[in-house]
N, C-alpha and C positions, 0 to 999 in steps of 0.2 A: 767365958769372957765375952763382953759385948763390944763389937767394933762399930762405933757410930760417932762421926764428927760432922758438924753442920756448917762450918765456915772454913773449909780447907780447899785450896786450889789444887786440882789434880791434873796431871798431864794425860792420863789414860783412865777411862772408867769402863770396866767390863760388866755387862749385864748377862745374867743367866736366869732362865725361867725357873729352873730347879737348882737347889744346892747340888753341886758336883758338875754341872754343865760347864762352868768356867774352867774347873780343874782339868776336865777331860779334853777340852777343846782349845783353850787359849792361854793356859797358865804359863806355857813356855815363853810366849811373848812378854807376858807381865814380868817374868823373872829376868829376861834379857834386858828389857827396858829399864828395870830398876838398876841393873848393873851399869847402865848408861846414864844413871843419875835422874831418871824420871820418877815421878810420884804416881802411884797407881792405886786403884781401889776396885772393889767388887760390890755389885748390888744384885741380890737374888730377888726375883719377883714374887715367888711363892715359897712356902715352907716344904714343898714336896710331900704334902700330907696324904696324897693318894697313892704313894709308892707302896708296892706290895710288901717290901721288907723294911723293918725299922719303923720309927714314928717321927712325927714332926719334931719332937723334942730331941731324939737321937740325931736327927739330921742337923739340927741347930748346933748341937755339941760338936759334931763332926765338921761342920762348916767352919766353926771357930778354930778348931785344931788345924784344918787345912790353911786357913788364913794366917795362922802363926807360922806354919811351915813356909808359906809363900812370902811372908814378911810385908804384906800389903798394909797401906796406911789406913784403909777404910774397908769395912764390910758391914752392910746392913741389909735388912730384909723388908720388903714392902708389903708382905702379908696379903698378897692377892690370892684369890681362890684357885688352887691347883686344878687344872682341867676346865675351869669355868670362867676365867677372866676373859674380858672382851677388849677389843680395840675400840674403845669409846672415850668420850670426853673425860669421864671420871678417872679412868685408868691412865689416860694420856696426861692429865694434870698431875697425877702422882709422880710420873716419870719426869715431867717438865720441872717440877719442884726439885727433884734430885739433881738433874742436870744443871740447873741454875745455882744450886748450892755448891757444887763441886767444880763447875766451869771447866770440864775436860776439853782438851784439844781434839782428842780422838775417843770415839766410843766403839767398843766391840760388843757384838750381840749375837743371838742365836742364828742358826742356819736359816736361809730363806724358805727351805722346804726340807722335811725330814720325816723319819718313821713316826715320831711322836708329834701329834698335831699341835701341841703347845709350842713347839719350837718355831715353826713358821709363823704362827700367830704372834708370838712374842717378838720375832724379828721385825715384823711390820709395825707392831705397836711401838717399839723403841725407836725405829727409824722415823715414824710419823711424829712422835713426841720430840725427837731431836730437832726436826724442822720447825715445829710449832714453838719450841722453846726460844727461838730467835725473834718471835713476833712480840714487840713491846706492848701491844694492846691486849695481850693475854696476861692478866694479872695473877700472880701467885705470891704466897708468903710461906715462910717456914719458921716455926717457933715465934710466930707473931711479928716477924720482920719481913717487910716487902722485899721482893727479889727483882733483880734486873734481868732483862732479856739476855739470853746467851745461846749461841748456836755453835756446836763443835765443828771443826774444819772437815772431819771425815767420820763416816760411820762404816765400819768394816764388819762383815758377817763371817763368823768362823764356821768351819765345816764339822758336822757331827756324824751321825750314823751313815747316812747316804753318801756315797763317794761322788761329790760334786766336783766339777773342774774349778780349781782355784784361779783367781786372777793374779795372785802373787803368793810366794812362799817365803817364810822367814826361817832362817837357820836357828834352831834351838838346841843344837848338839851339846853345847857347854852347860846347859841347865836341865837336860832331859831327866836325869836321875832325880833331881829335886821335884820335877813335875810329877813323876810317878809316885814319889813319896807323898805328895799332896793328895793325889787320887786315892791312895791307900788309906788316907785318914778316914774315909767313908767306910768304916769297918762293917756296917750292917749291909752294905750294898754289893761288895765285891768278894768273890770266892777266896782270893788270896789272903784276906784278912778275917775270914770267918772263924771266930774263937771256938775251939773244940768243946769247951765247958760252958758255953753261953746259950741263951734261948735262941740266938740267931740260927743255930743249927737246926731248929725245928721249923723255921720259916720256909715257905716254898721257894724252889729255885726259880729265878727269873732270867730274862734275856741277858742282863748285865752281871748276874751272879754266877753264871756258868764259868767253869774253869778256864775256858779259852777266850773269854771276853777281853781281859787285859792283854793277852797276846795279840788280839786283833787291833787294839789301840796302839801297841808298839809297832806292829807291821804297818799300820796306816801312816804313822809318823816317819817310819823308814822310807815309805813310798814317796811321801812329800819331800823328804830329804834327797832322795834319788833324783827328783826332778831338777834340783839345783846343784847337785854334786856334793852334798854334805851327808852326814850320818842321819840326822833327824831334822824334820821341818814341820811347821804348822802352815796350813793353807788358809787363805782368806779370799773373800769375794767382795768386790766393791762396785757400786753403781756409778760413783764419781770417778772419772778417769784420772789416774795418777800422771802427773806431768814431770818432765825432766828438762833442765836447762841445756844439757849437752850429754854426750856419751861418756864423759870422763869418769863419772861416779860408777857407772856400770863396769867400765874397763878395770878400774882400780879394785872394785869389789870382787871381780872374778879372775884377777891375775894370779 
């Protein structure tokens, strides 16, 4: 199944450089916000073709399955080169076109620094494109239709392998099991879903296919949850300071 819509207004658009980045890092918030009536979507920058396990084709199938589980309105892939994309004009224009097509209020993107070099590079690429998307003298089109300038109100970075200090944490306790279900849609990647009778058993073990990797994901979200006194949380980093009109919303939220 192909998830691709070109004239749909989204509230939140999550970018991941590899299929499964979004599921591992920010799927909880997407599920929470959908329950709050928001419209959300996912854009993968690459097909994850350099991954040790699986293929670009299996990753595409798994990404579609995960999107169905999450119930997102949009999922598309920009087919950038895994490992070799650059933060340059050509790649920025691709992302600008997507941002202008969906006009999100909030963008979520990769961690600013991480074990995988693609993550930090993607984070900077998406953030730069989000700013440039607001400049009307940069002209873009999609499907032959000229686009209007659009700049999201916020760009938030999710936290991935490295334990970075979050600027804020969101409670995802009510949707955590669904998030784990979406992660496990990537059957070629994770130990818990390795079929006994498939060729995947002959593939080499990787950092994320080890039996304890999903345990570490769960523990990470428990730790974030502990920070705010809930069972599970997702942490985010922001360069733009979040503002409050008064303390009432904080007091009510934590009563």
